[in-house]
N, C-alpha and C positions, 0 to 999 in steps of 0.2 A: 611245415605245418604248423608247429606250436607257437612260432614267432608272429605266424599272421594274425593272431589272436591280439598280439598286442598291437600290431601294426595299425590294425583298423581301428582299433580305439585311439591311438596317436595321432594317426591322418584324420580321423574323423573330427577330432577337436581342432588339428592345425587347420583343416579345410573351411572352418568356421572364420578364419581370418585370413586365409589365401586360398584363391582358386586352384594354384598350382598342386595342391595337396589332394586335392578333390578326385583325379583319375587315381591316384594311390588309394583312397580311401576304399574307391568303388572297387578296386583289384584286391584289397585286404577283405571286403565283405564277401566278395566272391569266393575267394580263399576257404574263409571260414564257414560260408555255407555249403562248400563242397565237402569239407572235413567233416562237418556234423552230419551230414547225410550219406557217409561212408565213401565217398569218393576221393580220388587222388586231386590235390590241389597241382594245378597243371600250369598255373601263372608263371613260376619260377620267381616269386615275389621273397620267398625265403631264400632261396639260392644267393638273390642279390642283395640282401640284407647282410647276411653271414658273410658275404665277400667283402663288403663295404666296412663292417665293423672289425672283421680281422685284418684288413688292410690298414684301419686306423690304428689298431692297437700296435701291429707290426712296427709302427714307425718308432714307438718307444721302447718296446720290448717284445723280440721275437721269441722269447720263452713263453711269455704271456700270450701271444698270438697262437704259438702252437699249442698251448693248453686250451685256449678258448675254441680252437679249431675242432680238437679231439672231443672234448665235452660240451660242444655247442647246443644238443638236443638237451642236457640237463640244466645249463644255464637257462635256456629258454622257457623250459617248466617253471622253474624258479621265478624268472619275470612274470609270466603268466599268473602264478599264485598270487605273487605281490601285487599285481594288477587288480586281480577279482579280489583279493582281500580289501585294498585301497578303496574300490567302487564300492562295495558293501560297506564299508564303515562312513564314507561319504554318504551315502543312502540313508544309514542309520542316523547321522547327524540331521541330514535334512527332514527326516520324519521327525525326531525329538525337537527341532526348531519350529515346525509348523505347528505340532500340538501344543509344546510346552514353554517356546520362546528360548530354548537352550538346547546346543549341539548335542550336551551329556545327559539330558532328560530334566524330568521335573526336580529332583531333589539336589541338582547341581546349582552351584553359585559361581562357578568358574566362568570367564569370559567366552564370547563364543564369536568367532569371526565374520559370522552373518549377522550379528549386532551390528559391527561395524559397516555393515553394507546398507541395512536397512533403518539403522538408528537405533538408540538404547531401548526404546519399546517396540521396534519394528519385527512383529511377529506376523503370521498370516491367517491364523484361526482365531475365534472367538475365547476370550480368556474362562472360559467355562470351568477349567480346574481350579482357579483361585478360590480360597475359601476365607470368608471374613472373619478376622481375630476376634474371640470371645472377651478377650482384656480390652479395656479402655485406659490403660494406665499410659503415659507419656507426656508431652508438652501439649498441653490443654489449653483453650480459650473458649469462652461461652459459658452457657449453664448446664451442667449435667442433667439429663433427664429433658433436654429441649427436643421440639418435634422432629428435627433434623439431626443426623450424626454423620458427620464426615471423618473417617480415618484414613490418615496419609502415610505411606512409606517412602522415605524419601531420603536422598542422598546429599549431602551438603556442597560437594564439588562435582556433582552431577549437572549440566548445562540444562537439562530437561526440566528438571527439580526447579531450577532458578527460574526458568521459562515459565512455570507455572506459577509462580509465586504472586505476580502482580494479581492474577484472577482470584487466587485463595483469599489475599488481603481484601479484596474488594467483595467477596461473600462473607466474609466476616464481618465486615464494616456494616455492608448492606442488610445483613439477616440478623444483626444482633443477637438476642436472646433466643432466637428460633432454630440455632444452629450450634451444637456442641461440636468441637473439632478437637481431633487427637493426632499429632503427629508423633510418628515413632521412627528416629533414624534408623536407617538401613545401608549403611556404607557399603559401595561395591569395590570389590577389590583392584577392579581395573581403573578406578580414579583416585589418583594420586591424594594422600594425606585425608582421604575421605572420613577414615575411622578416629583421626585426631580432631579434626574438626568436628564431628558429633560428640567426643567427649568433652571437646571445650564447650559446645552449646549446652550440655547437661551439665557442666559446672556453671556457667551462667545462669541457668534454670534455677540454682540452690540460691541464688543472689536476686532473683525476679529480674534478669536481665536477658532472658532467653531470646525476646524478641529483637532486641538492640544489637546482640552478636549474631543472632540469625540473618539481620538484614546486611549486615557489614559483612559476612561471609558470603552471601550470596553476591552482593556487589562486586566483592575481590575476588571472586571464584579463581582466578587465573593465578593471583599471588599466593593464595593459600594453596593451591596445586604445586606450584613451583617451589615456594620458599617456607611450605610446611608450619612448624611449628612457631618459626621467627615471626611471620606474618600472621598466624592466628593471635600470639601473644599482643602484637603491635593492634590488631582490632579489637582485642577485648579491654585493652587500655582506652582506646577510641569510644568504645561503647559504655565506659564508665564503671566498669567491674572493679571491686575492692581487689588490687592485684595479688596481695599477699594471700588473701583467701583463694583467688583463682590459681595463681601457681601452686600452691599446695594442691588442690584438687587435681589440678592437671597433671604435675610432676608426679603425683603419687598413685595417679590412674583411680581415684575414687570413685569415677563413674563408670569404670571399665565393667563391672559387671552387671550395672542396670543396662548399659548399650548390649551386652552381648545377650540379656533376655530380650531386648528387641529384636536384634538378628534373628534368634532363634523363632521368636515368633512371625517374623517376615518369613524365614524358612519353611514354617508350619503352614503358613497361609499360600505357599507356592508361589511368592513374588519372583520374578524372573527380571524386571526392571523398573526403573524408577522415573517419575513419580509413578506410584499405585495407590488409587483411592479406594475405597469401600463407602459409598454414599447410600446411606440405609441399607446398607449389608450388600449393595449392589457395584461389583467391581469393575472401576474405569482405570484405564491404563493410559499415560502419557499426560501432557500437558493440555488442559481445555481452557477455551475461553471462558469469560463470567457468564454468557448466554449458554453456552453447554453446560455449565454447572448449574444454573439456574433450572435447564430441560431436567436434569439427572435428579433434580430435588423435588420436582412436582410429580408428587405421587397419582394422584387422579387426574389425567389429560383427557380432554376430549380429542374427536378425530382430528380437527384442525390443529390443536397443540402437539398432538402426535406428529402431523406432518412437518409443522414447523421444525420441532425437536429434531426429526431425521435430517433435515435439510442442513440446520445448523452442525449436526454431527459430522456430515460430509465436508465441511467448510474446514 
């Protein structure tokens, strides 16, 4: 009886991929239904599974087979509870991913396997839980107090952050003094050498060479991910930095505290993926086109403009 519960779940999943398991899944479902309605399971599925398992174990260890045969019900209950626990934990993970974009909930920065399936910024719900940061410190461009403010949390070794970069630069060039842009490094743990890359750009920021090194790192992301500090130093040299000052800053982790402050700000903002933008306080997740950024910057849109922006947002 007990093993039918597991059999139903296992065969139900396997039947998705092979039709030969569908009769067994139906038999397991029938057995489970009869069990929960306090009727004896008369399919014999439990006995067949028991005989199969004991027979397989017998080939390797008669003692273990004897133990399994004697305590088969207890083993069955253990696997039933394990199956139910695993199912409950999986459902909890899907719930968290749907609402927060992370399997472990809104406060976690751990990698989630579902992100690998749907993409770095792939969640299914609207990012209503994202909170615009109060501070505008970071790597900045434009005029403070401009009509529009764009705050970006990005990871230098994240391919999606790099994908957003051309549109970001186009906005900065096209809007000039009407946009104040703030970049807050938010290195993700599942992107190799992201923390070192962020520290390096902050070191370059001290020399006024942040944009040059930023461009080089985005262009050579794979090298930075694979070769780490070796590649980063080469790119710093190519960007025209004073390498004595850079090496001192980088080797002594002089920008570590500053970077940790930005990471904490990102966690307080509930950032779950990069890049995440706050355009005039409204959250926008993932790389966008220049046209999509323009739509987000337009505060007062007429009906036709709203419709046009909706169409562009679907693209």
